[in-house]
C-alpha positions, 0 to 999 in steps of 0.5 A: 454480485459478480465474482472477479473471474466473471467480472474480468470476462465481462470487461473483455466483452465490453472492451475487447480491443482496449489496451489492458496491460503494458510491460516493456515490449508486452502490449495486450488488449483485453481479448488477447490477455483473456486468451493468455489468462485462459492458457494459464487456467488450463495449465493449473488443470494439468497440476491438478489444482482445484477451486479453494487451493492456495497458490503462493507467488513471489513476483515483482510487478510484471505482466506474468504476476498480473496474469497469474492473479486473474487466472486464479480468479477465473479458476477459483484458486486463492492467490497468496502473494508474498513479498518478493524479498521474503527470506527462506523462513518467511516462505516456509511459514507462509507455505505451511500456514496457507497449506499451499499447493503450488509456488510461482517465482522469478529467477531474481528471488531464487536464492531464498526459495532454494533455501526454503524447505517447504518450497521443495515440496511443491510444484514450483515454476519460475515465470522466467523459465521456458515451460511457463513462457510456453504456457503463456503462448499456448492455445487453450479454450477461453476459460469460464469462471468457476466460482461465485462471489462468496468464494475466496479470492486472495490472501494477503499477509500483514507485515508481522512487525511484532509477531508472525504475519497474519493471513488476511483472506478476502472473498471475491465480493469484497475484492470487487467491492473494493475495486469499484469503490476505488474507481468511484472514490478516485473518480476514474473514467473509462479507459484511464491508464495507471502506473502499476508499481505498488506491489501485487502482494499489497492491497494498493497494488491489487486494487489498482489492478482490479480498478483498471479492469472495471473501467477498461483501463490500462495497467502499466507494469513497473516491476520495481520502483525507480523514480526516473523509469517511473517518470519516463513511463508517465510520459511515454504511456500518458499515465492519467492517474497515480496511486502511490505511498507518500515515499514514492511520491517524494522520490518522484517529485524530488528527482533531479530530472523531474522537470525534464519529463512531461507529466501533464497527462496525470490528472488524478493523484491518490495516496495511501499507506501512510500520512503525507506531510504538509510539505510534500502535499504542497510540493506535489500539488504545485508540480502536478496541478492535479484535478483531484488529489485523494487521501485514501485511508484503509488496510488489507483487512478493510480496503477503505476506511475513509477518503478525502478527495481534496487532500490539499485543502485540509492537510492531515485530514483523512476525510470521511467514511468511504462509500462502503463503510462506517467509522467511529473513534472510541476512547483509547483502551475501550472494550466496546465500539460504543465507548465513543471519544468526544469530538477533538479527543484522540482515540482508537479508530474502529470500522464496521465489519458489515461493510461490503469491502470487509474481511471476516477474520484472520486465517487460522488466528483466533487470537488475532480475531479476539483482539481486533474483532469486537461486536461487529467492528474492526479495531484498527490499532490506529489512533485519531480523532474527528474534528468539528466538521466531522473529518477524521485525522489519523494520528498514527499507531496507538503504539507509536504515541510518545508519552513525555513527562505525562504528555501525549505527542503525535509523531505525525504532528511534529513531522508535518511541522518540520517538513515545511522547512525547505531544508528538510527532505524527509523526517521521522519522529520517534520517542527515545528512552529518557530517565527523567521524562520517560521518553523524549521526542527525537527527530531523524532528519534527511537534509536537503541543504545545510541546516542545524539543530538550532535552526530546526528548533527555532523553526518549531518555536516560530511555527507555534508547536507546543513546547513539550512537542518540540524535539529534544534531539535531532539526528541527521541521516542519509536515509530513513528506514522504510519497508519495501512498500515505503512505510516508515519503520519507526521501530528501527529508529527507536532501536538504533538501527540507522546509519548517521549522515555520512556527508552533510550537504554543502552550501551552494556557492554565491552567484 
């Protein structure tokens, strides 16, 4: 199998004059970008970096970040991208854990880097600096790929919400398999154009980058998400596909100027990273009228678990196993992947480690391996069930389940019910402690227009939501707490870390 470096070089040979990357005034064909990438490979040599060394980056989605990613693939270095909002102690941890040999940053995040003790021990370059910019413009021999498909390609860090982040090292062959699966499962054609806004420290961003190279496509950089700028780029660059988390879709389609932009070039929508509410699914389908609407369920560890290529037809369904995977649902707390849950019964989702896209274990974390890897299967920590048609429904994290009065309540089911009310712009459901019930179901709601608790309670009753699943408490908020990649942070709501609504929406005057 090809390593990623040779894969990119093959793409250059196939489509040398195709537009490869766009970032503001930067517009490079594949042959032009290969020359720039080769100059960075030569720069690595001046630092004495060798295949297998870790290179840590703290960069937004700019062309320099994408260039460094490909240069590392060709040079055989393990690119280790961090969330560019990382704090000094998080940077210290990653540098020490990864045994990093170099660090690349941008000036916008220099304050945290300056406070990092470990950062000061490494060769450190700002991509905004004159030296690195000169490197990008330098002449250098075209670089050959230096490692094979079994070499390490990238190491992403998990979010670390309950413990120290875990490094997820992945080999070239697994990364390329994930990229090819992304092309196939999203039915991308030759020369497509995608919006490169999902961070390159996140599996979705990396897969979009690789997928475009496989098909001679264009990666249009958007360093930090801004809904209006994203809409403008869609129109200007004739973006053909979007692959985003639901939060970003929500912000796009709810932008007050959405109707002013031509989004007709977008024919394929894909989402991952979180479940999408029924209300948002319908709104996006009506707004974009896509030919394909894909729900992709996966993780950093194993890129694809399941895919549903017609997400609107069966809201909530994550579909069936991807082309490189096999999925099971085992009983909650099962010690073995053979303890299968019956159809329709909720359990823990497990994925086969033998799949081509799979990782092999966490970086220097035997404790995490012991918890998640059993008998050749990866225990995801997600709960879900198979319906009678064999489609997987992801209910949430096993730890997110609300047990109220002895009954299990899935937050996602309640959220989907409330999301269909047009007065609800965004909603999150969590369990809050209660002396009598153990926990009560609580809904945190961002209002799109005036609505009261009694209205929403009546909505849930009339929608057929079981009585024990109805929220017993409503909290109106301006925004829901989310991670930089748009994942809902339920733990913050449960801990009381939110700001109540500052100004309730007012009724529009009568015509």
